[in-house]
Structure formats: structure tokens, C-alpha cells
C-alpha positions in Angstrom: 147.1 91.7 71.8 144.6 93.8 70.5 142.4 95.4 73.1 138.7 94.6 73.3 137.0 98.4 72.9 135.2 99.5 75.9 131.5 98.6 76.1 129.3 101.8 77.6 126.8 100.4 79.7 123.4 102.0 80.5 122.6 100.3 83.7 118.8 100.1 83.9 117.9 102.7 81.2 115.3 102.2 79.0 113.7 104.5 76.0 111.0 105.7 77.8 114.0 107.2 81.2 113.5 110.3 82.2 116.2 112.4 80.0 117.9 114.4 82.7 118.3 111.0 85.0 119.0 109.0 82.0 122.1 112.0 81.1 123.7 112.1 84.8 123.6 108.1 84.7 125.2 107.7 81.4 127.9 110.3 82.1 129.5 108.5 83.9 129.9 105.8 81.2 130.8 108.3 79.0 133.6 109.6 81.3 134.8 105.8 80.9 134.8 105.3 77.1 136.8 108.8 77.5 139.4 107.0 79.4 139.2 104.1 77.1 139.9 106.4 74.3 136.6 105.4 72.3 136.1 108.7 70.0 133.0 110.4 68.9 131.9 108.0 66.3 132.5 105.1 68.4 130.3 106.6 71.3 127.3 107.5 69.0 127.9 104.1 67.4 127.1 102.3 70.8 124.8 104.7 72.4 122.5 104.3 69.0 123.0 100.1 69.4 121.6 100.8 73.3 118.6 102.9 72.0 118.3 99.8 69.7 117.9 97.2 72.4 115.7 99.6 74.2 118.7 100.5 76.8 118.7 104.5 76.3 116.0 107.4 75.2 115.7 107.2 71.4 114.8 110.9 71.5 118.3 111.7 72.5 121.3 112.3 69.9 124.6 112.0 71.1 126.3 115.4 70.5 129.8 115.5 71.9 131.9 115.3 75.4 135.1 116.4 76.9 136.9 115.0 79.8 139.6 117.7 81.6 143.0 115.6 81.6 144.1 117.9 84.4 140.6 117.5 86.9 138.6 114.5 85.4 135.8 116.5 85.2 133.5 115.4 81.8 131.0 117.1 80.3 128.6 115.1 77.9 126.2 117.2 75.3 122.8 115.0 73.9 120.7 116.6 71.5 116.7 116.0 72.3 115.3 115.7 69.2 111.6 116.6 70.1 112.5 119.8 71.5 115.9 120.7 69.7 117.4 121.5 73.1 120.7 120.3 74.6 121.2 119.0 77.7 124.8 118.6 79.5 125.2 115.8 81.8 128.4 116.5 84.4 129.9 113.2 85.6 130.4 113.0 89.1 132.8 110.5 91.6 133.6 107.7 89.2 134.8 105.3 91.7 137.3 102.7 89.3 137.1 100.0 92.6 139.4 97.0 90.8 141.5 99.7 88.4 142.4 101.7 92.1 143.4 98.6 93.8 145.8 96.9 91.2 147.3 100.2 90.3 148.4 100.5 94.0 149.3 97.6 94.9 153.0 97.2 95.5 153.0 94.2 94.9 151.5 94.2 91.4 154.6 94.9 89.3 152.6 94.1 86.0 151.2 97.8 85.6 148.4 97.8 83.0 147.9 101.0 81.4 144.5 101.4 81.5 144.1 100.7 85.1 146.2 103.1 85.6 144.5 105.9 83.6 141.4 104.7 85.2 143.0 104.7 88.7 144.2 108.4 87.7 140.7 109.3 87.0 139.1 107.9 90.5 142.0 109.7 92.3 141.2 113.2 90.5 137.5 113.0 91.6 138.7 112.2 95.0 140.1 115.1 95.1 137.6 117.1 94.1 135.2 115.4 96.9 137.9 116.4 99.4 138.3 120.4 97.7 134.5 120.2 98.7 135.4 120.7 102.4 138.7 122.0 102.3 138.3 125.3 99.4 135.4 126.7 97.9 135.2 126.6 94.1 133.2 129.5 91.8 132.9 129.3 88.2 136.5 131.5 88.3 138.4 128.8 89.4 140.8 126.7 86.8 139.5 124.1 88.1 136.3 124.7 85.5 138.6 126.5 82.8 138.6 123.6 80.4 135.2 122.6 80.8 133.3 126.4 80.3 135.0 126.5 77.0 133.8 123.3 75.9 130.1 124.5 76.8 131.2 127.6 75.0 132.1 125.9 72.4 128.3 123.6 72.3 126.8 126.9 72.5 128.0 128.4 69.3 126.2 125.1 67.3 123.0 124.5 69.9 120.8 125.8 72.5 121.7 124.1 75.8 118.2 124.2 77.9 119.2 121.8 80.8 122.3 120.7 82.6 122.0 118.0 85.0 124.6 115.8 87.0 124.9 113.5 90.1 127.0 113.8 93.2 129.4 115.9 92.5 128.8 116.4 89.0 125.9 117.9 90.7 127.9 120.6 92.1 129.8 121.1 88.9 125.9 121.2 86.8 124.6 124.1 89.6 128.0 125.9 89.2 128.2 125.8 85.4 124.9 126.1 84.9 124.2 129.2 86.6 127.6 131.0 84.9 126.4 130.0 81.9 122.9 131.4 82.0 121.5 127.9 81.6 117.8 127.8 82.3 117.7 124.8 83.9 119.9 122.7 86.4 118.6 119.3 87.2 120.8 117.3 89.9 120.4 114.2 91.8 122.1 114.3 95.1 124.3 116.9 94.7 127.5 117.9 96.4 127.3 121.1 98.6 128.7 124.2 97.0 131.0 124.5 100.2 131.0 123.1 103.4 132.3 126.4 105.7 132.6 124.9 109.5 134.9 121.8 108.1 136.9 124.1 106.0 137.4 126.8 109.1 137.9 123.5 111.7 140.8 121.9 109.3 142.8 125.2 108.0 141.9 127.8 110.9 140.6 131.0 110.5 143.3 132.8 109.1 144.3 130.6 106.0 140.4 129.9 105.4 139.9 133.9 104.9 140.2 133.7 101.0 137.5 131.3 100.8 135.1 133.5 102.7 135.1 135.8 100.1 134.6 133.4 97.8 131.9 132.2 100.3 130.1 135.7 99.9 130.8 135.8 95.6 129.4 132.5 95.2 125.9 133.0 97.3 125.4 136.4 95.1 126.6 134.4 92.0 123.6 132.1 93.1 121.4 134.3 94.0 121.5 136.5 90.4 120.8 133.8 88.4 117.3 133.7 87.5 117.0 130.2 86.5 115.3 127.2 87.6 117.8 125.1 90.1 116.2 122.0 91.2 117.8 119.4 93.9 116.5 116.0 93.6 117.6 113.9 96.5 116.8 110.2 98.1 115.6 110.4 101.9 118.4 107.8 102.5 121.2 110.0 100.9 123.7 109.6 103.3 125.9 112.6 101.7 122.9 114.6 102.1 122.4 113.3 106.0 126.0 114.1 106.8 126.0 118.1 105.0 122.6 119.0 106.7 124.7 118.9 109.7 126.9 121.1 109.3 127.0 125.2 107.8 127.0 124.2 104.2 125.9 126.1 101.2 123.6 125.3 98.3 121.1 126.5 95.9 117.5 125.6 94.3 114.2 124.1 95.1 114.6 120.7 97.2 112.7 117.4 95.9 112.7 114.3 98.5 111.8 111.2 97.2 111.1 109.1 100.1 112.5 105.9 98.5 114.5 104.2 101.3 117.6 104.5 98.7 121.2 106.1 99.5 123.5 108.3 97.4 124.1 106.2 94.0 122.5 107.6 90.8 120.7 104.0 90.2 118.5 104.8 93.1 116.8 106.9 90.8 116.1 104.7 87.9 113.2 102.5 89.5 109.4 102.6 88.1 108.7 104.4 91.1 111.6 107.0 91.3 111.1 108.0 87.4 107.6 108.4 87.8 107.9 110.9 90.4 110.8 112.6 88.7 108.8 113.2 85.5 105.7 114.2 87.1 107.5 117.3 88.5 109.6 118.2 85.5 106.8 117.6 83.0 104.8 120.5 84.9 106.0 123.4 83.1 106.3 121.4 79.7 102.6 121.6 79.9 102.5 125.2 80.6 104.6 125.5 77.8 102.6 123.2 75.6 99.4 125.6 76.7 101.1 128.8 75.9 102.4 127.2 72.9 99.0 126.6 71.7 97.7 130.0 72.8 100.9 131.3 70.3 99.8 129.4 67.3 95.7 130.6 68.2 96.5 134.4 68.1 98.7 134.0 65.0 96.2 132.5 63.1 93.3 134.6 64.0 96.1 137.6 63.4 96.7 136.3 60.3 92.8 136.1 59.2 92.0 139.2 60.1 94.9 140.6 57.8 93.6 138.6 55.0 90.5 140.2 55.5 91.9 143.9 55.7 93.6 143.1 52.8 90.5 142.0 50.9 88.9 145.7 52.3 91.8 147.4 50.5 91.5 145.7 47.4 87.7 146.6 47.1 88.6 150.3 48.4 90.6 150.9 45.5 88.6 149.2 42.8 85.5 151.1 44.1 87.6 154.3 44.3 89.3 153.5 40.5 92.8 153.1 42.2 93.4 155.7 45.0 92.4 155.8 48.6 91.5 158.6 50.6 94.0 159.8 53.4 91.0 158.7 55.5 90.9 155.3 53.8 94.7 155.2 54.0 94.6 155.8 57.8 91.7 153.2 58.6 93.4 150.4 57.1 96.8 151.4 58.4 94.7 151.3 62.2 93.0 148.0 61.8 96.6 146.7 60.6 97.9 147.6 64.1 94.7 146.6 66.4 94.8 143.2 64.4 98.5 142.9 65.0 97.2 144.0 69.0 94.7 142.4 69.9 96.6 139.1 68.7 99.4 140.1 71.0 97.0 141.0 74.1 95.2 137.7 74.1 99.0 135.7 73.7 99.9 138.0 77.1 96.4 137.4 78.9 96.6 133.5 78.5 100.1 133.4 79.1 99.2 134.7 82.5 96.3 132.9 83.1 99.5 129.6 82.5 102.4 131.9 84.6 99.5 132.1 87.5 98.9 128.8 87.7 102.1 127.8 87.7 103.6 130.2 90.2 100.6 129.0 92.2 101.9 125.4 92.4 105.4 126.9 93.2 104.3 128.6 95.8 103.0 125.6 97.6 106.0 123.9 96.6 108.2 126.5 98.5 106.2 126.0 101.7 106.6 122.3 101.5 110.1 123.0 100.8 110.8 124.9 104.5 108.1 122.4 105.9 110.4 119.4 105.0 113.8 121.3 105.5 112.2 121.6 109.2 111.3 117.8 109.1 114.9 116.9 108.5 116.5 119.1 110.9 114.2 117.3 113.9 115.2 114.0 112.9 118.5 114.4 112.6 118.7 116.5 115.9 116.1 115.3 117.9 118.0 116.4 121.2 117.8 119.8 120.1 114.8 121.9 120.9 112.7 123.5 117.9 114.5 126.6 118.4 117.7 125.1 118.1 116.9 123.5 115.3 115.6 126.6 113.3 119.6 128.1 114.5 121.1 124.9 112.8 119.0 124.7 109.7 119.4 128.9 109.6 123.8 128.5 110.1 123.5 126.1 107.2 121.5 129.1 104.8 118.1 127.2 105.3 115.7 129.3 106.3 112.0 130.2 106.0 112.9 133.6 104.5 115.2 131.9 102.2 113.0 129.3 101.1 109.7 130.8 101.6 109.5 134.9 101.7 111.9 135.8 99.3 110.4 133.6 96.3 107.1 135.1 97.8 108.4 138.5 97.0 109.8 137.6 93.8 106.8 135.6 92.4 104.6 138.8 93.5 106.7 141.5 91.8 106.9 139.2 88.6 103.0 139.2 88.3 102.7 142.7 89.1 105.1 143.5 86.0 102.7 141.1 83.9 99.8 143.1 85.0 101.5 146.1 84.1 102.3 144.5 80.3 98.5 143.6 80.3 97.7 147.0 81.0 99.8 148.4 78.8 98.3 146.5 75.9 94.4 147.4 77.1 95.3 151.0 77.0 97.2 150.6 73.3 94.0 148.6 71.9 91.6 150.9 73.2 93.8 153.8 72.0 93.5 152.4 68.4 89.7 151.5 68.4 89.1 155.3 69.2 91.4 156.3 66.4 89.1 154.4 64.4 86.0 155.4 65.7 86.7 158.8 65.1 87.5 158.1 61.3 84.4 156.1 61.1 82.3 159.0 63.0 83.7 161.8 59.9 82.8 159.3 57.2 79.9 156.4 57.4 80.3 154.7 54.6 84.0 153.8 55.6 81.6 151.9 58.4 80.0 149.3 56.7 83.4 148.6 54.0 84.9 147.2 57.0 82.6 145.1 58.4 82.9 144.0 61.7 87.2 144.7 61.9 86.8 147.3 64.6 
């Protein structure tokens, strides 16, 4: 009997759903499609049908996906046709409850092949979940070997701008994103990178020594990553509530959505949640759009000045009968350099203004993250004193130094660097103008020829 083709379900998505949450959500279904042997053509066709029926963002085009047969890890790549950039989604723990029960039922003598495959996928995910508490996983582990190759293959043809995922997929997205220098990591109710105290309790102090070395590696590895990591969590996430009581390692900034919802990815797809997520993720886009506009304006200004310089040169050649004097030649060279330098200086100055605005918002976010962390700590440790709450948070690598002081220092350093660059441009422009004035001082007739170009 011919088996019906697996149908990808979009689960509350629309044409206008936010990109990262859409991809995190659909990644589970792409994994199911891979498990059911749907090839890229069939997956692409189904995604196109979803878009036509207002069940998936119209600007996202399916590129490719890969499910590691050994680990169950599934990665899916989508191209944002508006930006030309790719976002990769990592599937989390994909539970096939009925298939698992049917396959493991000793009295079910007729085993369905696809149910067995789905059940195996669930068990691989459960194993990966359990591994978080038992072992520290790094980007170098065999667990990610094939997935890393998939990412490298996608990067040959596309610019991967963002990686996303939910739960276990969120943990994987942080590790894969940081190890591949992907600029943005946006994850939903992510699992921690590791949980130190549970591992030590189960395995004992001796057997956990290799993991301690991996702990040090993963913390150093995350610190060296200079991209953006945003953990979006619901305030009633069961996993987050448990993890916050342990000595765990995570990364990035945390955004808490106070919607009273639990761990499931569907909790982020409501109208209110989507609005909050878009408001946060669209902010950098606003700064980028402003920078793009200033770039276009500066480029136009430079182009106009260069055209004027060409006209001045043509007039000089015509007036002299075909040859330029050394003074005229030098003057034209300095004017060309000046027009380019002034345009670049303008771009740097306007970009600095946008970055200052963005950094001001980020600084407020750092303070809020620390306040939210303390509030969560007090809520879960009602019997603890304030000092004990701070100690418990610190044991989980959550402290004011990490969330506020260090980010503030990094921002201050970046702004200092930008100010230095701006000063260098100002100095260069000033030197060019001095050279132009020296030439004109020796030959006043040149001043009338160049007009207001200097």
C-alpha cells in the first residue's frame, strides 16, 4: 500500500510571523519531513504551499536541511529574500509520543518502519537532553561533526546571518553559531550549555574532571565570540525554572516574556509575543537602515564632487591648450582625496551617532537583565537572604560583573575606538585642506577655478 506523503504543519504561523521564531518552530516539522524521507523538492513545494495559504512568512525561502542519522540533530537553512542572508534553525527535542509508545510496546507485534524511525529520533533527542546534565558538549565534539560540515557547505554559497533554535536546539544554536562566527544567535527557552552540580553529583569528582576542562573551554570559547546572543524565555518556562536553581553555564542576554506560558515553542507565536519579539529584534535593523541611508547620501555627495572635479580638470586642460601644470595636477589630486575623505568622515560620524544610540539602549538592557536575574533569584529562593540569593546566582555564573560591568567596559572601549577613528579622519581632512591652501596661496588664479570644492 502506498504511504501518504508526510505533510509539514506550520502551527500558528502566518505570512507575517517573525523570522527566527518561525524558523525555530518549523525546524521540528522539517526534521519530521526528513525522517519521513521527503527530499528537498518535496519540502520546498510544501513550504511554498504554506506561504500561499498564509501559514509561513513569504520572504523565507527553503534552502536545504540535514538530519544527522547518528545524533538526530537537524539543521535547516532558509534564505531571507529581503536581505539576501540565511538563517539556520536547529530542531530541539522532537517528541513522537504515539510512535514511541507503539514501538516500545512489547505486545505490538506489527512494527511500523516509520514509527520505529520516529521513535529512534525521539530517543536520540532524549539522550542529548540527558547528556546536558552528565557531560559538557563543545563545538569540537563528534556530536556536532556532521552538522558543522553542513554549516560550512551552506556558507560556501550563502552568508549565514543568524542561527536560531528552541530548547535543546537553542543550546545547539549557541554552540554552532559561536563556533562559526555567525553574527546573531536568537534562541527560545534554550537548554543550558552545561549543568555542573548535577553532573558532579551523578558522576563523582574524579569522573567529571574531563568535563571541568571542557567547562573552562566552553566559557572561554563563548567569551571570545563577538556576535550577539539573545535568549528569549517565557516567564513560566519549566526548564528555565529548574536550571536557575543549579550551577549552570549559559550565554548572552536574556529577554523574559511575561506571558504566563511554559516551555513549548508555540508559546512564542501569539500576537502579543510576536509583537514583543519583533520590537526587540527590529531595533538593530533600524540602526542598520539609518546607516545604509547615510552611506547612500555620502556616496552621492562624493560622486557629485568627483564629477565637479572632472569638469574643473577639463576646463583647465582646455584653457592651457592640453597640458596641466604641476600645481594644477597636485591640486586636482588633493581635491579628489578631500572629497573621498570628507564623505568617509561623514559616514563614520553618522554611524557613531547611531551606535551611541544603540549602545545606550544596550546599557539599559544590561541593567534590566541584572535586575530581572535578581528578581528571579528572589522568587525561587524565598527562604534565602539577599546575600544568599546573590551567592546562588554567582554559582551559576550570573553576577553584576558579568551582566553589567564587563559589557559596560566593552562598550566604553568600542566607543573610544570609534572616537579615535573619527579623530584620524578629521586630522587627515585638515592636512589635505592645508595642502590645498598652500597651493592656492602660491597661485591665486587657481582659487577661482575650483570654486567651493575646497
